[in-house]
Kinemage of the C-alpha trace (Angstrom):
@kinemage 1
@onewidth
@group {chain A} dominant
@subgroup {mainchain}
@vectorlist {calphas} color= white
{ca unk a 1} P 0.000 0.000 0.000
{ca unk a 2} L 1.367 3.435 -0.949
{ca unk a 3} L 2.454 5.717 1.863
{ca unk a 4} L 0.940 9.129 2.528
{ca unk a 5} L 2.707 12.485 2.594
{ca unk a 6} L 2.296 12.522 6.368
{ca unk a 7} L 4.013 9.130 6.695
{ca unk a 8} L 6.776 10.232 4.342
{ca unk a 9} L 7.356 13.308 6.499
{ca unk a 10} L 7.596 11.130 9.640
{ca unk a 11} L 10.098 8.793 7.961
{ca unk a 12} L 12.315 11.707 6.993
{ca unk a 13} L 11.888 13.594 10.258
{ca unk a 14} L 10.566 16.724 8.593
{ca unk a 15} L 7.273 18.604 8.325
{ca unk a 16} L 4.614 17.934 5.668
{ca unk a 17} L 5.326 21.407 4.267
{ca unk a 18} L 8.970 20.443 3.738
{ca unk a 19} L 7.837 17.277 1.947
{ca unk a 20} L 5.525 19.355 -0.224
{ca unk a 21} L 8.372 21.712 -1.156
{ca unk a 22} L 10.639 18.807 -2.074
{ca unk a 23} L 8.050 16.997 -4.180
{ca unk a 24} L 6.787 20.091 -5.995
{ca unk a 25} L 10.186 21.791 -6.304
{ca unk a 26} L 8.850 24.978 -4.736
{ca unk a 27} L 9.913 27.170 -1.823
{ca unk a 28} L 13.165 27.183 0.095
{ca unk a 29} L 14.563 23.825 1.178
{ca unk a 30} L 17.991 22.462 2.051
{ca unk a 31} L 19.329 20.544 -0.984
{ca unk a 32} L 20.406 17.570 1.171
{ca unk a 33} L 16.972 17.413 2.806
{ca unk a 34} L 15.296 17.546 -0.589
{ca unk a 35} L 17.503 14.742 -1.889
{ca unk a 36} L 16.673 12.615 1.182
{ca unk a 37} L 12.913 13.119 0.749
{ca unk a 38} L 12.941 12.326 -2.980
{ca unk a 39} L 15.030 9.201 -2.429
{ca unk a 40} L 12.744 7.960 0.367
{ca unk a 41} L 9.645 8.735 -1.738
{ca unk a 42} L 11.024 6.663 -4.610
{ca unk a 43} L 12.055 3.832 -2.318
{ca unk a 44} L 8.613 3.612 -0.696
{ca unk a 45} L 6.629 4.098 -3.916
{ca unk a 46} L 5.045 7.365 -2.813
{ca unk a 47} L 2.376 8.707 -5.165
{ca unk a 48} L 0.725 12.095 -4.651
{ca unk a 49} L -3.020 12.182 -3.978
{ca unk a 50} L -4.118 14.167 -7.018
{ca unk a 51} L -7.741 14.263 -5.890
{ca unk a 52} L -6.788 15.800 -2.559
{ca unk a 53} L -4.429 18.239 -4.218
{ca unk a 54} L -7.139 19.130 -6.708
{ca unk a 55} L -9.667 19.843 -3.977
{ca unk a 56} L -7.213 22.223 -2.328
{ca unk a 57} L -6.234 23.982 -5.543
{ca unk a 58} L -9.648 23.605 -7.198
{ca unk a 59} L -8.016 21.771 -10.077
{ca unk a 60} L -8.668 18.331 -11.564
{ca unk a 61} L -5.440 18.145 -13.606
{ca unk a 62} L -7.526 17.155 -16.626
{ca unk a 63} L -8.154 19.015 -19.856
{ca unk a 64} L -10.888 18.011 -22.291
{ca unk a 65} L -10.392 17.620 -26.036
{ca unk a 66} L -13.351 17.515 -28.437
{ca unk a 67} L -12.676 16.601 -32.080
{ca unk a 68} L -14.449 15.008 -35.056
{ca unk a 69} L -13.084 11.444 -34.924
{ca unk a 70} L -9.884 9.410 -34.891
{ca unk a 71} L -10.306 7.794 -38.314
{ca unk a 72} L -8.700 10.820 -39.939
{ca unk a 73} L -4.975 10.527 -39.282
{ca unk a 74} L -4.728 14.297 -38.827
{ca unk a 75} L -6.885 14.120 -35.708
{ca unk a 76} L -5.054 11.037 -34.441
{ca unk a 77} L -1.731 12.850 -34.731
{ca unk a 78} L -3.260 15.953 -33.148
{ca unk a 79} L -4.577 14.052 -30.132
{ca unk a 80} L -1.257 12.316 -29.628
{ca unk a 81} L 0.593 15.629 -29.699
{ca unk a 82} L -1.896 17.301 -27.320
{ca unk a 83} L -1.524 14.400 -24.895
{ca unk a 84} L 2.261 14.695 -24.917
{ca unk a 85} L 2.161 18.458 -24.312
{ca unk a 86} L -0.396 18.117 -21.511
{ca unk a 87} L 1.689 15.473 -19.735
{ca unk a 88} L 4.609 17.907 -19.639
{ca unk a 89} L 2.361 20.102 -17.479
{ca unk a 90} L 1.347 17.196 -15.246
{ca unk a 91} L -2.081 16.924 -16.878
{ca unk a 92} L -4.198 14.123 -18.303
{ca unk a 93} L -6.486 14.374 -21.341
{ca unk a 94} L -10.170 13.448 -21.568
{ca unk a 95} L -10.937 12.843 -25.265
{ca unk a 96} L -14.448 12.952 -26.753
{ca unk a 97} L -15.613 12.717 -30.384
{ca unk a 98} L -18.541 14.707 -31.770
{ca unk a 99} L -18.695 12.831 -35.107
{ca unk a 100} L -19.803 16.046 -36.833
{ca unk a 101} L -22.987 16.114 -34.756
{ca unk a 102} L -23.710 19.648 -33.526
{ca unk a 103} L -25.912 18.642 -30.601
{ca unk a 104} L -23.511 15.906 -29.511
{ca unk a 105} L -20.688 18.439 -29.455
{ca unk a 106} L -22.632 20.712 -27.088
{ca unk a 107} L -23.532 17.783 -24.833
{ca unk a 108} L -19.904 16.691 -24.651
{ca unk a 109} L -18.748 20.185 -23.748
{ca unk a 110} L -21.326 20.433 -20.982
{ca unk a 111} L -20.343 17.005 -19.667
{ca unk a 112} L -16.665 17.958 -19.578
{ca unk a 113} L -17.554 21.123 -17.680
{ca unk a 114} L -19.672 19.058 -15.257
{ca unk a 115} L -16.597 16.918 -14.606
{ca unk a 116} L -14.704 20.137 -13.830
{ca unk a 117} L -11.949 19.816 -16.412
{ca unk a 118} L -9.576 22.748 -16.080
{ca unk a 119} L -9.750 23.665 -19.770
{ca unk a 120} L -10.905 22.434 -23.193
{ca unk a 121} L -9.428 22.261 -26.699
{ca unk a 122} L -12.168 22.155 -29.340
{ca unk a 123} L -12.345 21.459 -33.064
{ca unk a 124} L -15.928 22.519 -33.666
{ca unk a 125} L -18.708 21.705 -36.095
{ca unk a 126} L -20.692 24.663 -34.691
{ca unk a 127} L -20.017 28.338 -35.336
{ca unk a 128} L -21.457 31.834 -35.018
{ca unk a 129} L -22.126 34.448 -32.352
{ca unk a 130} L -24.851 32.442 -30.606
{ca unk a 131} L -22.524 29.463 -30.202
{ca unk a 132} L -19.762 31.826 -29.095
{ca unk a 133} L -22.019 32.993 -26.245
{ca unk a 134} L -22.745 29.358 -25.362
{ca unk a 135} L -19.018 28.677 -25.013
{ca unk a 136} L -18.458 31.794 -22.938
{ca unk a 137} L -21.312 30.835 -20.603
{ca unk a 138} L -19.601 27.517 -19.860
{ca unk a 139} L -17.169 29.584 -17.795
{ca unk a 140} L -14.267 27.253 -18.644
{ca unk a 141} L -11.120 28.209 -20.603
{ca unk a 142} L -11.534 27.018 -24.216
{ca unk a 143} L -9.140 27.137 -27.168
{ca unk a 144} L -10.464 26.299 -30.639
{ca unk a 145} L -8.419 24.764 -33.444
{ca unk a 146} L -9.019 24.310 -37.170
{ca unk a 147} L -12.583 25.546 -37.644
{ca unk a 148} L -13.047 29.150 -36.540
{ca unk a 149} L -16.206 29.794 -34.515
{ca unk a 150} L -16.297 33.580 -34.113
{ca unk a 151} L -14.115 36.561 -33.363
{ca unk a 152} L -13.044 36.771 -29.745
{ca unk a 153} L -12.771 33.004 -29.197
{ca unk a 154} L -9.139 31.851 -28.735
{ca unk a 155} L -8.109 30.221 -32.008
{ca unk a 156} L -5.082 28.309 -33.346
{ca unk a 157} L -4.845 27.332 -37.001
{ca unk a 158} L -2.739 27.595 -40.156
{ca unk a 159} L -2.804 29.907 -43.172
{ca unk a 160} L -5.376 27.701 -44.932
{ca unk a 161} L -6.237 30.053 -47.790
{ca unk a 162} L -2.671 31.140 -48.435
{ca unk a 163} L -1.441 27.535 -48.504
{ca unk a 164} L -4.188 26.493 -50.943
{ca unk a 165} L -3.438 29.466 -53.190
{ca unk a 166} L 0.280 28.628 -53.318
{ca unk a 167} L -0.468 24.968 -53.987
{ca unk a 168} L -2.807 25.854 -56.859
{ca unk a 169} L -0.182 28.162 -58.342
{ca unk a 170} L 2.389 25.369 -58.096
{ca unk a 171} L 0.066 22.976 -59.932
{ca unk a 172} L -0.739 25.484 -62.665
{ca unk a 173} L 2.961 26.232 -62.985
{ca unk a 174} L 3.486 22.612 -64.041
{ca unk a 175} L 1.521 23.319 -67.223
{ca unk a 176} L -1.781 21.641 -66.395
{ca unk a 177} L -4.649 22.887 -68.535
{ca unk a 178} L -7.356 21.542 -66.247
{ca unk a 179} L -7.374 21.574 -62.441
{ca unk a 180} L -10.051 19.889 -60.335
{ca unk a 181} L -10.542 20.845 -56.685
{ca unk a 182} L -11.969 18.083 -54.479
{ca unk a 183} L -13.532 19.008 -51.131
{ca unk a 184} L -16.385 18.005 -48.785
{ca unk a 185} L -19.905 19.337 -49.427
{ca unk a 186} L -19.972 22.989 -48.389
{ca unk a 187} L -23.571 23.898 -49.188
{ca unk a 188} L -24.931 23.525 -45.630
{ca unk a 189} L -24.836 26.902 -43.929
{ca unk a 190} L -25.643 25.502 -40.468
{ca unk a 191} L -22.395 23.540 -40.229
{ca unk a 192} L -18.862 24.825 -39.626
{ca unk a 193} L -16.789 24.084 -42.730
{ca unk a 194} L -14.339 26.951 -42.222
{ca unk a 195} L -11.201 24.938 -43.001
{ca unk a 196} L -12.364 23.609 -46.345
{ca unk a 197} L -14.024 26.892 -47.325
{ca unk a 198} L -10.716 28.658 -46.780
{ca unk a 199} L -8.957 26.102 -48.940
{ca unk a 200} L -11.574 26.451 -51.678
{ca unk a 201} L -11.240 30.245 -51.589
{ca unk a 202} L -7.481 29.978 -51.959
{ca unk a 203} L -7.955 27.684 -54.948
{ca unk a 204} L -10.475 30.002 -56.620
{ca unk a 205} L -8.318 33.097 -56.047
{ca unk a 206} L -5.292 31.439 -57.631
{ca unk a 207} L -7.255 30.255 -60.665
{ca unk a 208} L -8.859 33.689 -61.117
{ca unk a 209} L -5.464 35.397 -60.983
{ca unk a 210} L -3.814 32.981 -63.405
{ca unk a 211} L -2.845 34.818 -66.574
{ca unk a 212} L -3.611 32.036 -69.041
{ca unk a 213} L -7.255 32.105 -70.109
{ca unk a 214} L -7.374 28.529 -71.389
{ca unk a 215} L -7.091 26.912 -67.963
{ca unk a 216} L -10.242 25.009 -66.975
{ca unk a 217} L -11.212 24.669 -63.311
{ca unk a 218} L -13.756 22.303 -61.782
{ca unk a 219} L -14.940 21.727 -58.198
{ca unk a 220} L -16.046 18.254 -57.083
{ca unk a 221} L -17.848 17.755 -53.764
{ca unk a 222} L -16.958 14.580 -51.876
{ca unk a 223} L -20.312 12.823 -52.038
{ca unk a 224} L -21.372 9.384 -53.222
{ca unk a 225} L -19.754 8.632 -56.572
{ca unk a 226} L -17.210 11.434 -56.386
{ca unk a 227} L -14.329 9.171 -57.439
{ca unk a 228} L -16.238 8.143 -60.552
{ca unk a 229} L -16.828 11.825 -61.232
{ca unk a 230} L -13.101 12.474 -60.870
{ca unk a 231} L -12.348 9.701 -63.346
{ca unk a 232} L -14.857 11.110 -65.819
{ca unk a 233} L -13.296 14.579 -65.535
{ca unk a 234} L -9.935 13.047 -66.387
{ca unk a 235} L -11.089 10.604 -69.035
{ca unk a 236} L -13.237 13.112 -70.917
{ca unk a 237} L -10.720 15.926 -70.879
{ca unk a 238} L -8.444 16.689 -73.763
{ca unk a 239} L -6.172 18.679 -71.471
{ca unk a 240} L -3.369 17.725 -69.122
{ca unk a 241} L -5.314 17.406 -65.853
{ca unk a 242} L -4.536 17.588 -62.150
{ca unk a 243} L -6.507 17.200 -58.930
{ca unk a 244} L -6.045 19.342 -55.821
{ca unk a 245} L -7.667 17.647 -52.827
{ca unk a 246} L -8.659 19.466 -49.645
{ca unk a 247} L -7.305 16.563 -47.577
{ca unk a 248} L -4.787 13.777 -48.165
{ca unk a 249} L -7.425 11.084 -47.600
{ca unk a 250} L -9.428 12.359 -50.578
{ca unk a 251} L -6.280 12.223 -52.710
{ca unk a 252} L -5.472 8.673 -51.598
{ca unk a 253} L -9.026 7.568 -52.393
{ca unk a 254} L -8.743 9.004 -55.898
{ca unk a 255} L -5.302 7.476 -56.466
{ca unk a 256} L -6.627 4.067 -55.437
{ca unk a 257} L -9.625 4.348 -57.747
{ca unk a 258} L -7.542 5.619 -60.656
{ca unk a 259} L -5.095 2.757 -60.174
{ca unk a 260} L -7.975 0.322 -60.608
{ca unk a 261} L -8.660 2.091 -63.920
{ca unk a 262} L -4.974 1.738 -64.870
{ca unk a 263} L -4.268 5.455 -64.489
{ca unk a 264} L -1.056 6.314 -62.669
{ca unk a 265} L -0.536 9.440 -60.595
{ca unk a 266} L 2.310 11.586 -61.851
{ca unk a 267} L 2.064 10.120 -65.345
{ca unk a 268} L -1.565 10.040 -66.516
{ca unk a 269} L -2.667 12.856 -64.201
{ca unk a 270} L -1.349 15.095 -61.458
{ca unk a 271} L -2.598 15.178 -57.875
{ca unk a 272} L -1.875 17.088 -54.674
{ca unk a 273} L -3.238 16.597 -51.161
{ca unk a 274} L -3.399 18.728 -48.038
{ca unk a 275} L -2.162 18.024 -44.460
{ca unk a 276} L 0.887 15.777 -44.909
{ca unk a 277} L -0.487 12.942 -42.745
{ca unk a 278} L 2.039 10.372 -41.533
{ca unk a 279} L 0.757 7.409 -43.561
{ca unk a 280} L 2.027 9.094 -46.742
{ca unk a 281} L 5.403 7.598 -45.841
{ca unk a 282} L 3.993 4.244 -46.950
{ca unk a 283} L 2.351 5.372 -50.207
{ca unk a 284} L 3.906 4.994 -53.661
{ca unk a 285} L 4.214 7.184 -55.642
{ca unk a 286} L 4.858 9.778 -52.930
{ca unk a 287} L 1.962 12.253 -52.817
{ca unk a 288} L 2.664 15.946 -53.312
{ca unk a 289} L 0.926 17.728 -50.462
{ca unk a 290} L 0.897 20.674 -48.081
{ca unk a 291} L 2.501 20.022 -44.733
{ca unk a 292} L 0.121 21.016 -41.953
{ca unk a 293} L 2.308 21.313 -38.800
{ca unk a 294} L -0.046 19.337 -36.557
{ca unk a 295} L 2.450 18.941 -33.706
{ca unk a 296} L 3.057 22.693 -33.637
{ca unk a 297} L -0.702 23.396 -33.743
{ca unk a 298} L -1.134 21.100 -30.740
{ca unk a 299} L 1.768 22.678 -28.882
{ca unk a 300} L 0.496 26.213 -29.418
{ca unk a 301} L -3.073 25.240 -28.495
{ca unk a 302} L -1.965 23.637 -25.217
{ca unk a 303} L 0.329 26.567 -24.447
{ca unk a 304} L -2.472 29.062 -25.040
{ca unk a 305} L -4.933 26.992 -23.000
{ca unk a 306} L -2.625 26.937 -19.979
{ca unk a 307} L -2.122 30.679 -20.286
{ca unk a 308} L -5.902 31.064 -20.129
{ca unk a 309} L -6.187 28.653 -17.213
{ca unk a 310} L -3.526 30.576 -15.301
{ca unk a 311} L -4.993 33.997 -16.088
{ca unk a 312} L -1.961 35.084 -18.101
{ca unk a 313} L -3.907 36.223 -21.171
{ca unk a 314} L -7.175 38.060 -21.808
{ca unk a 315} L -8.592 35.237 -23.913
{ca unk a 316} L -9.070 36.539 -27.471
{ca unk a 317} L -5.782 35.469 -29.091
{ca unk a 318} L -5.551 34.172 -32.635
{ca unk a 319} L -2.449 32.196 -33.630
{ca unk a 320} L -2.013 31.438 -37.323
{ca unk a 321} L 0.900 29.192 -38.309
{ca unk a 322} L 2.700 28.839 -41.616
{ca unk a 323} L 2.725 25.628 -43.621
{ca unk a 324} L 4.725 24.573 -46.651
{ca unk a 325} L 4.496 22.544 -49.845
{ca unk a 326} L 5.963 19.058 -49.683
{ca unk a 327} L 7.507 17.676 -52.850
{ca unk a 328} L 6.417 14.288 -54.056
{ca unk a 329} L 6.082 12.280 -57.251
{ca unk a 330} L 2.474 12.943 -58.264
{ca unk a 331} L 2.732 16.246 -60.154
């Protein structure tokens, strides 16, 4: 059975306050005394009572994270990175998935607040001023990532539009006469699709600014049969064609389908993804993509959240990170 702080203090012949200083590396304490306490704590398997400490400090040492799912490797990498950063601060992570369900997301946030998590990182499917007020009324520090909800809500993301514009310019610079942008359905106005809308806007701006008038642009929504539609766009075009996908998974789906039709990426057509997910290391030919610095996004989100939790910021920061094109073999 693990010993208590009181028992540890008795073993070392010191006060409980001295034990606390040694274990938390705070306050003034004789170095030899500190070394003795830490050695005895390790020898006896001492473990701090986090619940008791939390009751005193009004902390649970948990942060909540609410994201879409873990099937998308971007979110898996994000959650892993958030967990690593939180552990550096002595915190655990409570992960929940909203599965793109707006009501489920709200329920999960309320449940996390009911469990008294000290802060929340959120990738939202909701947006707007009304939802912004809902978040503020939760009275819990919240940092949003990816999809922007409203001005005034702490936000960490990348230069989505700028990255998409540069990627489109790079594709057009390869001499393609037709470029097809592939993205999720964006018609629903009640759902937060900020990320993909930004990427679409970057694509459209680049095409509009391109000096050559004979370039054809097409937008395909990722719905049932979209891979067949992509094949038709390629097969029925008399121009050198390329696809720009608003997500690496879309690009991999198209490459797989095209391969079944005996069309090879980088030879019969060009293709570029977005995000630079880790599984691309195992894909041949190597996909050209945009590297989304997921570990840095996680690090900045956790850093900002702890600043909010500790009252070191006023809570309306926006952090936008750069991303870069990654060379591959598919353009």
